[in-house]
Phi, psi and omega in degrees: 000144179262121180279118190234146171239132174255123179265112177274099187264042183299334178248023181087189181208138173225163183300318181290327178294320179296310181300318180296319181294325180287326175293318177296331178287339178133001178299139185281119183296318181298321178299313181296311185292322182295321177290320180295325182294340180280348181279155180285070179239157174295165181302140178208166177216132177269133177235120176249126180234159176272126178236152177250121180246104181051046175089356181252124178278135182214157175280141175232135183262133168234137181242125174264121177203160184267335184281126182228342188240350185284119178254131183259156175271168177301321180295321178301314184290319177301315180297318180299317181291311185292329180276356185276173174259023179298150175305150187304313183291331176294319177301312183297312182294315180300315181297322178299317181294312179298318180298322179300315180290320181299317180294323178295313180297319180297319181292319181296317187264001176066046180221172177283159179300321182296334182276348186293129170254124183279115177284319178267307187291331178291340177294146189298322182296324180286327174299317179294318179301314185288305182292323177297319177297319179291326175294320179296318176300319180293317181298326178276358180059045180276127181266323183225152178237128173241163182207159173279166171304152192255122170276137181261338185094197182203187181084207180227153179224156174270124174238182185300336184257008177122198182273123183229152175288154175275136002284151177301154183309315181294319179298315180298317180297316181296323186276005175302128180088354179260128178299132179257158177244139180285136177206106185278096181208147182267064181194155176281126179255329182238128181264166175304320180296314178298316179298321182294324176302315182294311183297318186280325192244338184282125180270342179218140175236125180164192179290161177297125181286176177283102184221170172259113183287133178260312181215158177225135176235146181240128176246129185268139168278169183276337183276154176250127179233181176272021174218161181294112179275076185222156171252127182255123178254120184248123184257136177204173179241145175233158180292141178296147171060027175292129181300139174240172180245144176227164178258135177248126181242128184230151173202149180253129187235131175232011184224029173240141181287165178299322179296318180294318179296318179300317179296317179300313182299317180299316184287320183293326176290320179296329182272009167113005175296144177292323178198158176203143182201166179246145174233123177290132182223169173242126183260187180301155185062022178060031179279126172292137183211182182231130171266123176269130175235127177238130178246132183215170175293152181303319183290346180257009186301312182300319180300313185280334171298312177296324181300314180295318180295323183280329191251009173228176181273001185294154175254000180191162181224163166249138181220126182210158183261136178228157173279145178226136176234125182236149176284145174290130183242147173211166183242146171214159182254132173245151181256124184236179175296344179256015178100190181283130182235131178279130183238131176265127177247150178238137187237144174233122182054040175082004182240139180288127178240346180214152175208141184212134178288148177291131186303314184298323178295318179293317179301311181296322179295319180294319179294317182293324181273351183056045180240156176300141182304314183298323178298312181293318181300315180294320178298316181294322177296325175296321178293324178300317180299329180282323190268334187249131182272112179268156178289000000 
């Protein structure tokens, strides 16, 4: 069974609201805090209190810390995560959230990801929100995250670059391809951090499916409105390897250069496509051409259909729905003669049937040991066979 959380974002989502809702759901505060304390951060203390928002009791997070002005780069945060002793899946999830924000900021400001300085995410409280949220998911043994459509709010807010309309530029960039919900209010409801959690980790966006609810947690926002300013986390289980549906969008191109096609592929994946690839084909009059294929979630079909029409030379597309079945995946760390290596395992009906070391870990190990990549890769695969129990 797949342990799943559905985030009811009727009042938006922020990093502190997510962490608070997961603690209210049952995530162990001591577990979260003990792992966070091992990171190279200034002293801090997490405080969770019960607050009532329009008659609904919810957990609210306050963080006491001394650091207020130090802004970190994307590289700083990546190094902090990779050098840490965080659980393997926490590392992967945290990095995905940070990468989502970094790519959005880089695109907005016209710079490389490595040059990005996080004004919000680099702040210590947001680092705690993101890594703490991923630790809470791990503590609750959550395999999948689903969410409702996202309301962004309205009006204007002050950010590091001045007065901007809601949603903030980073939030809007992150939410490209994500279904939004209308909410007429003069306030920000969804922050870049909250949006990044949804973009990076949510596998489905839509209404709550027909499920049996096991637990519910409520996370409080700091603002008071005439409606409950809370994020509701609903926990339930689904059967492993249940087929899902995705949208496949295709078009045949014979008049775009290789450079243009390469740019399209890079951008469509960055903007949230599940997958995209090229197939060499021969068209009428024996013209060599390229078939573009984009795969996306059903709820994003309209966005990516328009995306292909706007960003390629095509005059038409084919779009159809297909069934997809994927193995449940998880990460674990094994210790080898070449150090700690992250391993991805795939499960069918609750049993491990495949395992593969992460390429970057093997690459770094080979470089540090000054050994051929294949030699290190084969050694690590032998260690995997010893450490992991296959069906």
